[in-house]
DOFIFI-102741 format. One record per residue: residue in one letter; x, y, z of N, C-alpha, C in turn; residue number from 1. Coordinates in steps of 0.1 Angstrom, whole numbers, always signed. Example, Ala and Ser with C-alpha at 12.3 -4.5 7.8 and 13.67 -1.06 7.14 Angstrom:
R	A	+132	-57	+78	+123	-45	+78	+132	-33	+78	1
R	S	+128	-22	+71	+137	-11	+71	+129	+0	+79	2
***
This chain:
R	M	+1116	+291	+222	+1121	+304	+226	+1131	+309	+216	1
R	L	+1130	+321	+211	+1139	+327	+201	+1150	+334	+208	2
R	S	+1162	+331	+204	+1174	+337	+210	+1176	+351	+204	3
R	I	+1184	+359	+210	+1187	+372	+205	+1195	+371	+192	4
R	L	+1203	+361	+191	+1211	+359	+179	+1202	+355	+167	5
R	D	+1192	+347	+169	+1183	+344	+158	+1175	+356	+154	6
R	L	+1171	+364	+164	+1164	+377	+160	+1173	+386	+152	7
R	L	+1185	+388	+156	+1194	+397	+149	+1197	+391	+135	8
R	G	+1198	+378	+134	+1200	+372	+120	+1188	+374	+111	9
R	T	+1176	+373	+117	+1164	+376	+109	+1163	+390	+105	10
R	I	+1166	+399	+114	+1166	+414	+110	+1176	+417	+100	11
R	G	+1188	+411	+101	+1199	+414	+92	+1196	+408	+78	12
R	A	+1190	+396	+78	+1186	+390	+65	+1175	+398	+58	13
R	A	+1166	+403	+66	+1155	+411	+59	+1161	+424	+54	14
R	A	+1170	+430	+62	+1175	+443	+57	+1184	+442	+45	15
R	L	+1192	+431	+44	+1201	+430	+33	+1195	+421	+22	16
R	G	+1183	+416	+24	+1176	+408	+14	+1166	+416	+6	17
R	L	+1156	+409	+1	+1146	+414	-8	+1138	+426	-1	18
R	P	+1133	+424	+11	+1125	+436	+16	+1133	+448	+18	19
R	G	+1146	+447	+21	+1154	+460	+23	+1158	+466	+10	20
R	I	+1164	+458	+1	+1169	+464	-12	+1157	+468	-21	21
R	L	+1148	+459	-23	+1137	+462	-32	+1128	+473	-25	22
R	G	+1127	+473	-12	+1119	+483	-5	+1125	+497	-8	23
R	V	+1138	+499	-7	+1144	+512	-10	+1142	+515	-25	24
R	A	+1143	+506	-34	+1141	+509	-48	+1127	+513	-51	25
R	L	+1117	+506	-45	+1103	+510	-47	+1100	+523	-40	26
R	G	+1107	+526	-29	+1105	+539	-22	+1110	+550	-30	27
R	M	+1120	+548	-38	+1126	+558	-46	+1118	+561	-58	28
R	T	+1108	+554	-61	+1100	+556	-73	+1089	+566	-70	29
R	T	+1086	+570	-58	+1076	+580	-55	+1080	+590	-45	30
R	R	+1073	+601	-44	+1076	+611	-34	+1066	+610	-22	31
R	N	+1056	+602	-24	+1046	+601	-14	+1050	+590	-3	32
R	P	+1052	+594	+9	+1057	+584	+19	+1047	+573	+22	33
R	L	+1034	+575	+21	+1024	+565	+23	+1025	+554	+13	34
R	V	+1026	+559	+0	+1026	+549	-11	+1039	+541	-10	35
R	A	+1050	+548	-7	+1063	+541	-6	+1063	+531	+5	36
R	G	+1058	+534	+16	+1057	+525	+27	+1048	+513	+24	37
R	L	+1037	+515	+18	+1028	+504	+14	+1034	+495	+4	38
R	L	+1040	+500	-7	+1046	+492	-17	+1057	+483	-11	39
R	A	+1066	+489	-3	+1077	+482	+3	+1072	+472	+13	40
R	A	+1061	+475	+21	+1055	+465	+30	+1049	+453	+23	41
R	M	+1043	+456	+11	+1038	+444	+3	+1050	+435	-1	42
R	V	+1061	+441	-4	+1073	+432	-8	+1077	+425	+5	43
R	G	+1077	+431	+16	+1080	+425	+29	+1071	+413	+32	44
R	V	+1059	+414	+29	+1049	+403	+31	+1051	+391	+21	45
R	V	+1054	+395	+9	+1055	+385	-2	+1068	+377	-2	46
R	S	+1079	+384	+2	+1092	+378	+1	+1094	+366	+10	47
R	P	+1089	+365	+22	+1090	+353	+30	+1083	+341	+23	48
R	L	+1072	+344	+17	+1064	+334	+10	+1072	+328	-2	49
R	V	+1078	+337	-10	+1085	+332	-22	+1099	+326	-18	50
R	L	+1106	+333	-10	+1120	+329	-8	+1123	+322	+6	51
R	G	+1113	+324	+15	+1116	+320	+29	+1116	+305	+32	52
R	G	+1105	+299	+29	+1103	+285	+33	+1108	+275	+22	53
R	S	+1112	+264	+27	+1115	+253	+17	+1102	+245	+15	54
R	H	+1097	+246	+2	+1085	+239	-1	+1086	+224	-1	55
R	S	+1097	+219	-3	+1099	+205	-4	+1099	+198	+9	56
R	T	+1104	+205	+20	+1104	+199	+33	+1093	+206	+42	57
R	H	+1086	+215	+37	+1075	+222	+45	+1080	+228	+57	58
R	V	+1090	+237	+56	+1095	+244	+67	+1086	+256	+70	59
R	A	+1081	+257	+82	+1072	+267	+85	+1078	+281	+87	60
R	I	+1072	+291	+82	+1076	+305	+84	+1069	+311	+96	61
R	T	+1076	+315	+105	+1070	+320	+118	+1064	+334	+116	62
R	P	+1054	+338	+124	+1049	+351	+123	+1059	+362	+126	63
R	L	+1069	+359	+134	+1080	+368	+137	+1087	+372	+124	64
R	E	+1090	+362	+115	+1097	+365	+103	+1088	+374	+94	65
R	Y	+1075	+371	+93	+1066	+380	+86	+1066	+394	+91	66
R	G	+1066	+395	+104	+1065	+409	+111	+1078	+416	+108	67
R	V	+1089	+409	+110	+1102	+416	+108	+1104	+420	+93	68
R	A	+1100	+412	+84	+1101	+415	+69	+1091	+427	+66	69
R	L	+1080	+427	+72	+1070	+438	+70	+1076	+451	+75	70
R	V	+1081	+451	+87	+1086	+464	+93	+1098	+468	+85	71
R	I	+1107	+459	+82	+1120	+463	+75	+1116	+468	+61	72
R	G	+1106	+462	+55	+1102	+466	+41	+1096	+480	+42	73
R	A	+1087	+483	+51	+1081	+496	+53	+1092	+507	+56	74
R	L	+1101	+504	+65	+1111	+514	+68	+1120	+516	+56	75
R	A	+1124	+506	+49	+1132	+507	+37	+1125	+516	+26	76
R	G	+1112	+514	+25	+1104	+522	+16	+1104	+537	+20	77
R	L	+1103	+539	+33	+1104	+553	+37	+1117	+559	+35	78
R	V	+1128	+551	+37	+1141	+556	+35	+1143	+560	+20	79
R	G	+1138	+551	+11	+1139	+554	-3	+1132	+566	-7	80
R	C	+1120	+568	-1	+1112	+580	-4	+1120	+593	+1	81
R	A	+1126	+592	+13	+1134	+603	+18	+1146	+606	+9	82
R	I	+1152	+596	+4	+1163	+598	-5	+1158	+605	-18	83
R	R	+1147	+601	-23	+1141	+607	-35	+1138	+622	-32	84
R	R	+1131	+625	-21	+1127	+638	-18	+1139	+647	-15	85
R	K	+1149	+643	-8	+1160	+651	-5	+1169	+653	-18	86
R	G	+1170	+642	-26	+1178	+643	-38	+1172	+653	-48	87
R	A	+1159	+654	-48	+1152	+662	-58	+1153	+677	-54	88
R	T	+1157	+680	-42	+1158	+694	-38	+1172	+700	-39	89
R	V	+1181	+691	-41	+1195	+696	-42	+1198	+702	-56	90
***
């Protein structure tokens, strides 16, 4: 059973980690929200594979971690796209 503290830690780590920061950066490269969301979601899927598990001890990455990273990445990409679109009109 996952506690609420573990869930909040997973969400915070994804938002402040690679899916959040790189997702905003990739979202700011385009004005198309669909492309921004897809690019950032791909980062959200790849980042737990690269940085999440310890390969020497075979720590399993749960589907919840993949889901949280995917959602945070897509939302960060959309935020980056909104920043790009609003900043371009000022």
